[in-house]
N, CA, C and O atoms as a CHARMM CRD file, in Angstrom:
* protein
*
  284
    1    1 LEU  N      0.85400  -1.22500  -0.02000 PROA 1      0.00000
    2    1 LEU  CA    -0.22600  -0.35600  -0.22000 PROA 1      0.00000
    3    1 LEU  C      0.83800   1.78100   0.25100 PROA 1      0.00000
    4    1 LEU  O      1.54300   1.98000   1.24100 PROA 1      0.00000
    5    2 SER  N      0.61600   2.49300  -0.49200 PROA 2      0.00000
    6    2 SER  CA     0.83400   3.01300  -0.14200 PROA 2      0.00000
    7    2 SER  C      1.11700   3.93500   0.70400 PROA 2      0.00000
    8    2 SER  O      0.13500   3.58400   1.35700 PROA 2      0.00000
    9    3 ALA  N      1.67400   5.07200   1.51600 PROA 3      0.00000
   10    3 ALA  CA     1.37800   5.86700   2.65800 PROA 3      0.00000
   11    3 ALA  C     -0.97800   5.97400   2.65500 PROA 3      0.00000
   12    3 ALA  O     -1.81200   5.44500   3.39100 PROA 3      0.00000
   13    4 ARG  N     -1.10600   6.93600   1.41000 PROA 4      0.00000
   14    4 ARG  CA    -1.99000   6.95700   1.71600 PROA 4      0.00000
   15    4 ARG  C     -2.90300   6.59800   2.02100 PROA 4      0.00000
   16    4 ARG  O     -3.70400   7.02000   2.85600 PROA 4      0.00000
   17    5 GLN  N     -2.91700   5.04300   0.83300 PROA 5      0.00000
   18    5 GLN  CA    -3.79400   3.68000   1.30600 PROA 5      0.00000
   19    5 GLN  C     -4.18300   3.41900   2.72900 PROA 5      0.00000
   20    5 GLN  O     -5.18300   3.16900   3.40200 PROA 5      0.00000
   21    6 ALA  N     -2.66300   3.63400   2.87200 PROA 6      0.00000
   22    6 ALA  CA    -2.47700   3.15800   4.48800 PROA 6      0.00000
   23    6 ALA  C     -3.61900   3.51400   5.53200 PROA 6      0.00000
   24    6 ALA  O     -4.49600   2.73800   5.91200 PROA 6      0.00000
   25    7 LEU  N     -3.43300   4.90700   5.94500 PROA 7      0.00000
   26    7 LEU  CA    -3.85300   5.95800   5.89300 PROA 7      0.00000
   27    7 LEU  C     -4.93200   5.50800   6.14400 PROA 7      0.00000
   28    7 LEU  O     -5.22700   5.02400   7.23700 PROA 7      0.00000
   29    8 ALA  N     -5.85700   5.61700   4.95400 PROA 8      0.00000
   30    8 ALA  CA    -7.80400   5.30900   4.54300 PROA 8      0.00000
   31    8 ALA  C     -8.16300   4.03900   4.91600 PROA 8      0.00000
   32    8 ALA  O     -9.32200   3.71800   5.18300 PROA 8      0.00000
   33    9 ASP  N     -6.69100   2.89500   4.96200 PROA 9      0.00000
   34    9 ASP  CA    -7.43400   1.78000   6.19300 PROA 9      0.00000
   35    9 ASP  C     -7.34500   2.05300   6.82900 PROA 9      0.00000
   36    9 ASP  O     -8.40000   1.73400   7.37800 PROA 9      0.00000
   37   10 LEU  N     -6.53200   2.81600   7.84100 PROA 10     0.00000
   38   10 LEU  CA    -6.68500   3.43500   9.21100 PROA 10     0.00000
   39   10 LEU  C     -7.38700   4.37500  10.10600 PROA 10     0.00000
   40   10 LEU  O     -7.28000   4.45500  11.33000 PROA 10     0.00000
   41   11 ALA  N     -8.24800   5.19200   9.17500 PROA 11     0.00000
   42   11 ALA  CA    -9.22800   5.89700   9.28100 PROA 11     0.00000
   43   11 ALA  C    -10.62300   4.95800   8.53600 PROA 11     0.00000
   44   11 ALA  O    -11.62900   5.66800   8.52000 PROA 11     0.00000
   45   12 HSD  N    -10.74400   4.24900   8.23500 PROA 12     0.00000
   46   12 HSD  CA   -11.80300   3.29200   8.32400 PROA 12     0.00000
   47   12 HSD  C    -11.59500   2.28800   8.73000 PROA 12     0.00000
   48   12 HSD  O    -11.82700   1.23800   8.13200 PROA 12     0.00000
   49   13 PHE  N    -11.20700   2.36900   9.61600 PROA 13     0.00000
   50   13 PHE  CA   -10.61300   0.91400  10.45800 PROA 13     0.00000
   51   13 PHE  C    -11.36200   1.74800  12.02800 PROA 13     0.00000
   52   13 PHE  O    -12.23800   1.11100  12.61400 PROA 13     0.00000
   53   14 ILE  N    -11.03900   2.81600  12.45800 PROA 14     0.00000
   54   14 ILE  CA   -11.07000   4.13600  12.73800 PROA 14     0.00000
   55   14 ILE  C    -13.20600   3.83000  13.28600 PROA 14     0.00000
   56   14 ILE  O    -13.87100   3.42400  14.23900 PROA 14     0.00000
   57   15 ARG  N    -13.43400   4.49200  11.59200 PROA 15     0.00000
   58   15 ARG  CA   -15.40600   4.12100  11.67000 PROA 15     0.00000
   59   15 ARG  C    -15.82900   3.34000  11.91300 PROA 15     0.00000
   60   15 ARG  O    -17.03000   3.43800  12.16800 PROA 15     0.00000
   61   16 TYR  N    -15.23600   2.11000  12.00900 PROA 16     0.00000
   62   16 TYR  CA   -15.97700   1.30800  11.99300 PROA 16     0.00000
   63   16 TYR  C    -15.94400   0.59100  12.89500 PROA 16     0.00000
   64   16 TYR  O    -16.49600  -0.50400  13.00700 PROA 16     0.00000
   65   17 LEU  N    -15.12200   1.28500  13.81400 PROA 17     0.00000
   66   17 LEU  CA   -14.87300   0.39600  15.53300 PROA 17     0.00000
   67   17 LEU  C    -15.66200   1.43900  16.23200 PROA 17     0.00000
   68   17 LEU  O    -16.27100   1.08500  17.24100 PROA 17     0.00000
   69   18 LYS  N    -15.73600   2.60500  15.86500 PROA 18     0.00000
   70   18 LYS  CA   -16.19600   3.89500  17.06000 PROA 18     0.00000
   71   18 LYS  C    -18.33800   3.22200  16.60900 PROA 18     0.00000
   72   18 LYS  O    -19.08200   2.67900  17.42700 PROA 18     0.00000
   73   19 SER  N    -18.72400   3.59800  14.96100 PROA 19     0.00000
   74   19 SER  CA   -20.10500   2.62700  14.54000 PROA 19     0.00000
   75   19 SER  C    -20.85400   1.11600  15.55400 PROA 19     0.00000
   76   19 SER  O    -21.85300   0.91900  16.24700 PROA 19     0.00000
   77   20 ASN  N    -19.49700   0.23400  15.02900 PROA 20     0.00000
   78   20 ASN  CA   -20.09500  -1.22000  16.11100 PROA 20     0.00000
   79   20 ASN  C    -19.95700  -1.69000  16.52200 PROA 20     0.00000
   80   20 ASN  O    -20.09800  -2.91200  16.51700 PROA 20     0.00000
   81   21 GLU  N    -19.33500  -0.55600  17.57700 PROA 21     0.00000
   82   21 GLU  CA   -18.78100  -1.14900  18.77800 PROA 21     0.00000
   83   21 GLU  C    -19.86000  -0.34400  20.31400 PROA 21     0.00000
   84   21 GLU  O    -19.89900   0.85300  20.59700 PROA 21     0.00000
   85   22 ASP  N    -20.17000  -0.82800  20.61800 PROA 22     0.00000
   86   22 ASP  CA   -20.86600  -0.04800  21.82300 PROA 22     0.00000
   87   22 ASP  C    -20.06200   0.75800  22.25300 PROA 22     0.00000
   88   22 ASP  O    -20.06700   1.95900  21.98200 PROA 22     0.00000
   89   23 ASP  N    -19.12700   0.07800  23.11400 PROA 23     0.00000
   90   23 ASP  CA   -18.08600   0.03800  24.12300 PROA 23     0.00000
   91   23 ASP  C    -16.71000   1.61000  23.81000 PROA 23     0.00000
   92   23 ASP  O    -16.10000   2.44600  24.47700 PROA 23     0.00000
   93   24 LEU  N    -16.89100   1.10700  22.13600 PROA 24     0.00000
   94   24 LEU  CA   -15.76100   2.09700  21.40000 PROA 24     0.00000
   95   24 LEU  C    -16.41200   3.38400  21.79200 PROA 24     0.00000
   96   24 LEU  O    -16.11200   3.96900  22.83200 PROA 24     0.00000
   97   25 SER  N    -17.44100   3.88100  20.81500 PROA 25     0.00000
   98   25 SER  CA   -17.92800   4.54400  20.33700 PROA 25     0.00000
   99   25 SER  C    -17.70100   6.04400  20.49500 PROA 25     0.00000
  100   25 SER  O    -17.76800   7.02200  19.75100 PROA 25     0.00000
  101   26 ASN  N    -17.38000   5.79900  21.87800 PROA 26     0.00000
  102   26 ASN  CA   -16.75300   7.93700  22.30300 PROA 26     0.00000
  103   26 ASN  C    -15.54700   7.48300  22.84200 PROA 26     0.00000
  104   26 ASN  O    -14.95200   8.27500  23.57200 PROA 26     0.00000
  105   27 SER  N    -15.14000   6.57400  22.67900 PROA 27     0.00000
  106   27 SER  CA   -13.37000   6.36000  22.33000 PROA 27     0.00000
  107   27 SER  C    -12.81400   7.92100  21.78200 PROA 27     0.00000
  108   27 SER  O    -13.31700   8.90300  21.23800 PROA 27     0.00000
  109   28 LYS  N    -11.20700   7.42300  22.37400 PROA 28     0.00000
  110   28 LYS  CA   -10.31300   8.55800  22.33700 PROA 28     0.00000
  111   28 LYS  C     -8.81000   8.48500  21.60400 PROA 28     0.00000
  112   28 LYS  O     -7.79800   7.86100  21.92300 PROA 28     0.00000
  113   29 ILE  N     -9.13600   9.54000  20.29600 PROA 29     0.00000
  114   29 ILE  CA    -7.76600   8.05900  19.69500 PROA 29     0.00000
  115   29 ILE  C     -6.90100   9.14900  20.02100 PROA 29     0.00000
  116   29 ILE  O     -6.78800  10.37500  20.01200 PROA 29     0.00000
  117   30 ILE  N     -6.30500   7.98000  20.33900 PROA 30     0.00000
  118   30 ILE  CA    -4.59400   9.09000  20.36500 PROA 30     0.00000
  119   30 ILE  C     -3.02700   8.34700  19.16200 PROA 30     0.00000
  120   30 ILE  O     -2.92900   7.12000  19.12700 PROA 30     0.00000
  121   31 LEU  N     -2.58000   8.71500  18.80000 PROA 31     0.00000
  122   31 LEU  CA    -2.79000   7.88500  18.04700 PROA 31     0.00000
  123   31 LEU  C     -0.17100   8.29800  17.82600 PROA 31     0.00000
  124   31 LEU  O      0.32100   9.42400  17.90800 PROA 31     0.00000
  125   32 THR  N      0.41700   7.36900  17.65600 PROA 32     0.00000
  126   32 THR  CA     2.00300   7.37700  18.61600 PROA 32     0.00000
  127   32 THR  C      3.11000   6.77700  17.44000 PROA 32     0.00000
  128   32 THR  O      3.12000   5.59000  17.11300 PROA 32     0.00000
  129   33 GLY  N      3.96400   7.72700  16.91000 PROA 33     0.00000
  130   33 GLY  CA     4.78500   6.55500  16.34100 PROA 33     0.00000
  131   33 GLY  C      6.75500   7.25000  16.07100 PROA 33     0.00000
  132   33 GLY  O      6.99200   8.16800  16.85600 PROA 33     0.00000
  133   34 ALA  N      7.89500   6.91000  15.18900 PROA 34     0.00000
  134   34 ALA  CA     8.22900   7.56200  15.21200 PROA 34     0.00000
  135   34 ALA  C      9.29800   6.86000  14.63100 PROA 34     0.00000
  136   34 ALA  O      9.58100   5.69800  14.92300 PROA 34     0.00000
  137   35 SER  N      9.94800   7.61600  13.73900 PROA 35     0.00000
  138   35 SER  CA    10.18600   7.96800  12.15400 PROA 35     0.00000
  139   35 SER  C      9.37800   7.53200  11.12400 PROA 35     0.00000
  140   35 SER  O      8.73600   8.49000  10.69300 PROA 35     0.00000
  141   36 TYR  N      9.09500   6.36700  10.46200 PROA 36     0.00000
  142   36 TYR  CA     8.45700   6.31300   8.89200 PROA 36     0.00000
  143   36 TYR  C      6.98900   6.57000   9.85500 PROA 36     0.00000
  144   36 TYR  O      6.32600   7.60800   9.86900 PROA 36     0.00000
  145   37 SER  N      6.64900   4.99900  10.82100 PROA 37     0.00000
  146   37 SER  CA     5.56100   5.75600  11.54800 PROA 37     0.00000
  147   37 SER  C      5.01900   7.09900  11.55200 PROA 37     0.00000
  148   37 SER  O      3.90700   7.49000  11.19700 PROA 37     0.00000
  149   38 GLY  N      6.31200   7.92500  12.16000 PROA 38     0.00000
  150   38 GLY  CA     5.95500   8.99200  13.19300 PROA 38     0.00000
  151   38 GLY  C      5.81700   9.94600  11.85500 PROA 38     0.00000
  152   38 GLY  O      6.10800  11.08000  12.23500 PROA 38     0.00000
  153   39 SER  N      5.45400   9.97100  10.25800 PROA 39     0.00000
  154   39 SER  CA     5.19900  10.42200   9.73700 PROA 39     0.00000
  155   39 SER  C      3.65000  10.15000   9.52400 PROA 39     0.00000
  156   39 SER  O      2.85100  11.08000   9.40900 PROA 39     0.00000
  157   40 LEU  N      3.24500   8.69300   9.47500 PROA 40     0.00000
  158   40 LEU  CA     2.55200   8.40100   9.16500 PROA 40     0.00000
  159   40 LEU  C      1.32100   9.32700  10.08200 PROA 40     0.00000
  160   40 LEU  O      0.18200   9.62000   9.71800 PROA 40     0.00000
  161   41 VAL  N      2.13600   9.70000  11.59600 PROA 41     0.00000
  162   41 VAL  CA     1.26900   9.52800  12.83200 PROA 41     0.00000
  163   41 VAL  C      0.14900  11.11600  11.35500 PROA 41     0.00000
  164   41 VAL  O     -0.93000  11.06100  10.76500 PROA 41     0.00000
  165   42 ALA  N      1.32500  12.25100  11.43400 PROA 42     0.00000
  166   42 ALA  CA     1.27500  13.49900  11.25500 PROA 42     0.00000
  167   42 ALA  C      1.20600  13.31600  10.31900 PROA 42     0.00000
  168   42 ALA  O      2.29800  13.87600  10.22900 PROA 42     0.00000
  169   43 TRP  N      0.82300  12.84500   8.60300 PROA 43     0.00000
  170   43 TRP  CA    -0.02600  12.58400   7.84000 PROA 43     0.00000
  171   43 TRP  C     -1.68200  12.38900   7.95000 PROA 43     0.00000
  172   43 TRP  O     -2.44200  12.91700   7.13800 PROA 43     0.00000
  173   44 PHE  N     -2.03900  11.74500   8.81400 PROA 44     0.00000
  174   44 PHE  CA    -3.14400  11.22300   9.41000 PROA 44     0.00000
  175   44 PHE  C     -3.63600  11.86600  10.00100 PROA 44     0.00000
  176   44 PHE  O     -4.83400  11.63100  10.15600 PROA 44     0.00000
  177   45 ALA  N     -2.86700  13.43500  10.91200 PROA 45     0.00000
  178   45 ALA  CA    -3.94600  14.66000  11.67000 PROA 45     0.00000
  179   45 ALA  C     -4.20200  15.56900  10.31400 PROA 45     0.00000
  180   45 ALA  O     -5.35000  16.00300  10.22400 PROA 45     0.00000
  181   46 LYS  N     -3.41500  15.87100   9.38900 PROA 46     0.00000
  182   46 LYS  CA    -3.16200  16.79600   8.48100 PROA 46     0.00000
  183   46 LYS  C     -4.93800  16.03000   7.54200 PROA 46     0.00000
  184   46 LYS  O     -5.79000  16.74500   7.01400 PROA 46     0.00000
  185   47 LEU  N     -4.99000  14.27700   7.63900 PROA 47     0.00000
  186   47 LEU  CA    -5.60700  14.16400   6.38500 PROA 47     0.00000
  187   47 LEU  C     -7.26200  14.00500   6.62700 PROA 47     0.00000
  188   47 LEU  O     -8.32300  14.24000   6.05000 PROA 47     0.00000
  189   48 TYR  N     -6.64000  13.32900   8.13600 PROA 48     0.00000
  190   48 TYR  CA    -8.55800  13.38900   9.43000 PROA 48     0.00000
  191   48 TYR  C     -7.99100  14.24700  10.72200 PROA 48     0.00000
  192   48 TYR  O     -7.26500  13.70200  11.55300 PROA 48     0.00000
  193   49 PRO  N     -8.40300  15.72300  10.83200 PROA 49     0.00000
  194   49 PRO  CA    -8.65500  15.81600  11.69000 PROA 49     0.00000
  195   49 PRO  C     -9.21700  15.15100  12.72600 PROA 49     0.00000
  196   49 PRO  O     -8.80900  14.65600  13.77700 PROA 49     0.00000
  197   50 ASP  N    -10.54700  15.29300  12.01200 PROA 50     0.00000
  198   50 ASP  CA   -11.40600  14.62100  12.41500 PROA 50     0.00000
  199   50 ASP  C    -12.12900  13.33200  13.95500 PROA 50     0.00000
  200   50 ASP  O    -13.06900  13.23100  14.74400 PROA 50     0.00000
  201   51 LEU  N    -10.96800  12.69200  13.56600 PROA 51     0.00000
  202   51 LEU  CA   -10.98600  11.12500  13.84000 PROA 51     0.00000
  203   51 LEU  C     -9.65200  10.85500  15.22300 PROA 51     0.00000
  204   51 LEU  O     -9.77600   9.89200  15.98000 PROA 51     0.00000
  205   52 MET  N     -9.03300  11.36300  15.29700 PROA 52     0.00000
  206   52 MET  CA    -7.94000  11.40700  16.01300 PROA 52     0.00000
  207   52 MET  C     -8.65700  12.88300  17.34700 PROA 52     0.00000
  208   52 MET  O     -9.52800  13.74900  17.26500 PROA 52     0.00000
  209   53 ASP  N     -7.65100  12.42900  18.45100 PROA 53     0.00000
  210   53 ASP  CA    -7.48800  13.04600  19.76900 PROA 53     0.00000
  211   53 ASP  C     -6.72200  13.84400  19.91900 PROA 53     0.00000
  212   53 ASP  O     -6.82500  15.01800  20.27500 PROA 53     0.00000
  213   54 ALA  N     -5.47400  12.93000  19.51400 PROA 54     0.00000
  214   54 ALA  CA    -3.55000  13.45900  19.77400 PROA 54     0.00000
  215   54 ALA  C     -2.93800  12.31200  19.05900 PROA 54     0.00000
  216   54 ALA  O     -3.33200  11.19700  18.71700 PROA 54     0.00000
  217   55 GLY  N     -1.64900  13.09600  18.93800 PROA 55     0.00000
  218   55 GLY  CA    -1.32600  12.97900  18.14900 PROA 55     0.00000
  219   55 GLY  C      0.56900  12.55400  18.96300 PROA 55     0.00000
  220   55 GLY  O      1.18200  13.32000  19.70700 PROA 55     0.00000
  221   56 TRP  N      0.95500  11.45900  18.59100 PROA 56     0.00000
  222   56 TRP  CA     2.89200  12.37600  18.50700 PROA 56     0.00000
  223   56 TRP  C      3.95100  11.40100  17.75300 PROA 56     0.00000
  224   56 TRP  O      4.25000  10.20800  17.71000 PROA 56     0.00000
  225   57 ALA  N      4.25700  12.39800  17.30000 PROA 57     0.00000
  226   57 ALA  CA     5.34200  11.05200  16.30500 PROA 57     0.00000
  227   57 ALA  C      6.22500  12.33200  16.64600 PROA 57     0.00000
  228   57 ALA  O      5.94700  13.51800  16.82300 PROA 57     0.00000
  229   58 SER  N      7.78500  11.35600  16.67100 PROA 58     0.00000
  230   58 SER  CA     8.54500  11.26600  17.20700 PROA 58     0.00000
  231   58 SER  C      9.75600  11.01900  15.67900 PROA 58     0.00000
  232   58 SER  O      9.65700  10.14700  14.81600 PROA 58     0.00000
  233   59 SER  N     10.67500  11.96100  15.77200 PROA 59     0.00000
  234   59 SER  CA    11.50800  12.51600  14.72900 PROA 59     0.00000
  235   59 SER  C     11.04700  11.65600  13.37400 PROA 59     0.00000
  236   59 SER  O     11.43300  10.53700  13.03400 PROA 59     0.00000
  237   60 ALA  N      9.90500  12.72000  12.57600 PROA 60     0.00000
  238   60 ALA  CA     8.89700  12.34000  11.56100 PROA 60     0.00000
  239   60 ALA  C      9.11700  12.49200  11.18900 PROA 60     0.00000
  240   60 ALA  O      8.88500  13.70000  11.24100 PROA 60     0.00000
  241   61 PRO  N     10.10400  12.21200   9.75700 PROA 61     0.00000
  242   61 PRO  CA    10.64600  12.92600   8.32100 PROA 61     0.00000
  243   61 PRO  C      8.99900  13.32600   7.28000 PROA 61     0.00000
  244   61 PRO  O      8.34800  12.65100   6.48200 PROA 61     0.00000
  245   62 ILE  N      8.84900  14.71000   7.81200 PROA 62     0.00000
  246   62 ILE  CA     7.20700  14.40800   6.73600 PROA 62     0.00000
  247   62 ILE  C      7.44300  15.34900   5.62800 PROA 62     0.00000
  248   62 ILE  O      6.38900  15.85500   5.24200 PROA 62     0.00000
  249   63 VAL  N      8.42100  15.71800   5.03600 PROA 63     0.00000
  250   63 VAL  CA     9.09300  15.63300   3.96700 PROA 63     0.00000
  251   63 VAL  C     10.03600  14.37900   3.25600 PROA 63     0.00000
  252   63 VAL  O     11.11500  14.14400   3.79900 PROA 63     0.00000
  253   64 ALA  N      9.63600  13.55800   2.03100 PROA 64     0.00000
  254   64 ALA  CA    11.34300  12.04500   2.75700 PROA 64     0.00000
  255   64 ALA  C     11.83500  12.54700   1.14100 PROA 64     0.00000
  256   64 ALA  O     11.00700  12.55500   0.23000 PROA 64     0.00000
  257   65 LYS  N     12.82300  12.82900   0.98800 PROA 65     0.00000
  258   65 LYS  CA    14.29100  12.76000   0.51500 PROA 65     0.00000
  259   65 LYS  C     14.19300  11.65100  -0.55200 PROA 65     0.00000
  260   65 LYS  O     14.46300  10.48400  -0.26900 PROA 65     0.00000
  261   66 LEU  N     13.77800  12.05900  -1.85900 PROA 66     0.00000
  262   66 LEU  CA    14.40300  10.99600  -2.78300 PROA 66     0.00000
  263   66 LEU  C     16.21300  10.46200  -2.55100 PROA 66     0.00000
  264   66 LEU  O     17.21800  11.12700  -2.30100 PROA 66     0.00000
  265   67 ASN  N     16.11700   9.78200  -2.65300 PROA 67     0.00000
  266   67 ASN  CA    18.07400   8.72800  -3.16500 PROA 67     0.00000
  267   67 ASN  C     19.25100   9.63500  -2.08600 PROA 67     0.00000
  268   67 ASN  O     20.39100  10.01900  -2.34700 PROA 67     0.00000
  269   68 PHE  N     18.07000   9.83300  -0.24200 PROA 68     0.00000
  270   68 PHE  CA    19.33800   9.86100  -0.27100 PROA 68     0.00000
  271   68 PHE  C     20.34900   9.70600   0.50300 PROA 68     0.00000
  272   68 PHE  O     20.50300   8.63900   1.09600 PROA 68     0.00000
  273   69 PHE  N     21.62800  11.22300   0.70500 PROA 69     0.00000
  274   69 PHE  CA    23.17800   9.79700   0.76300 PROA 69     0.00000
  275   69 PHE  C     22.74100  11.03300   2.24900 PROA 69     0.00000
  276   69 PHE  O     21.93700  11.96100   2.34200 PROA 69     0.00000
  277   70 GLY  N     23.75600  10.41300   3.21000 PROA 70     0.00000
  278   70 GLY  CA    23.89500  11.47300   5.13300 PROA 70     0.00000
  279   70 GLY  C     25.37100  10.68400   5.20400 PROA 70     0.00000
  280   70 GLY  O     25.72100   9.61500   4.70500 PROA 70     0.00000
  281   71 GLU  N     25.95600  11.47100   5.87500 PROA 71     0.00000
  282   71 GLU  CA    26.64800  10.92300   6.45100 PROA 71     0.00000
  283   71 GLU  C     26.58100  10.81600   8.37900 PROA 71     0.00000
  284   71 GLU  O     27.42200  10.15800   8.99100 PROA 71     0.00000
């Protein structure tokens, strides 16, 4: 999957659980991640701000560099 597809899947999963599980309908959604998964948290917050209550993105590279050669 692309990152956008993975985020759409997560959005669908959250909506499904909140609408089909009575115990989860009022649950808070908090996403965390580091590195690539941190980027996903930040991108999810931008694309689906209504579906999450808080997020923590540690060491998240927001802008990916193609052919990055670092020291």
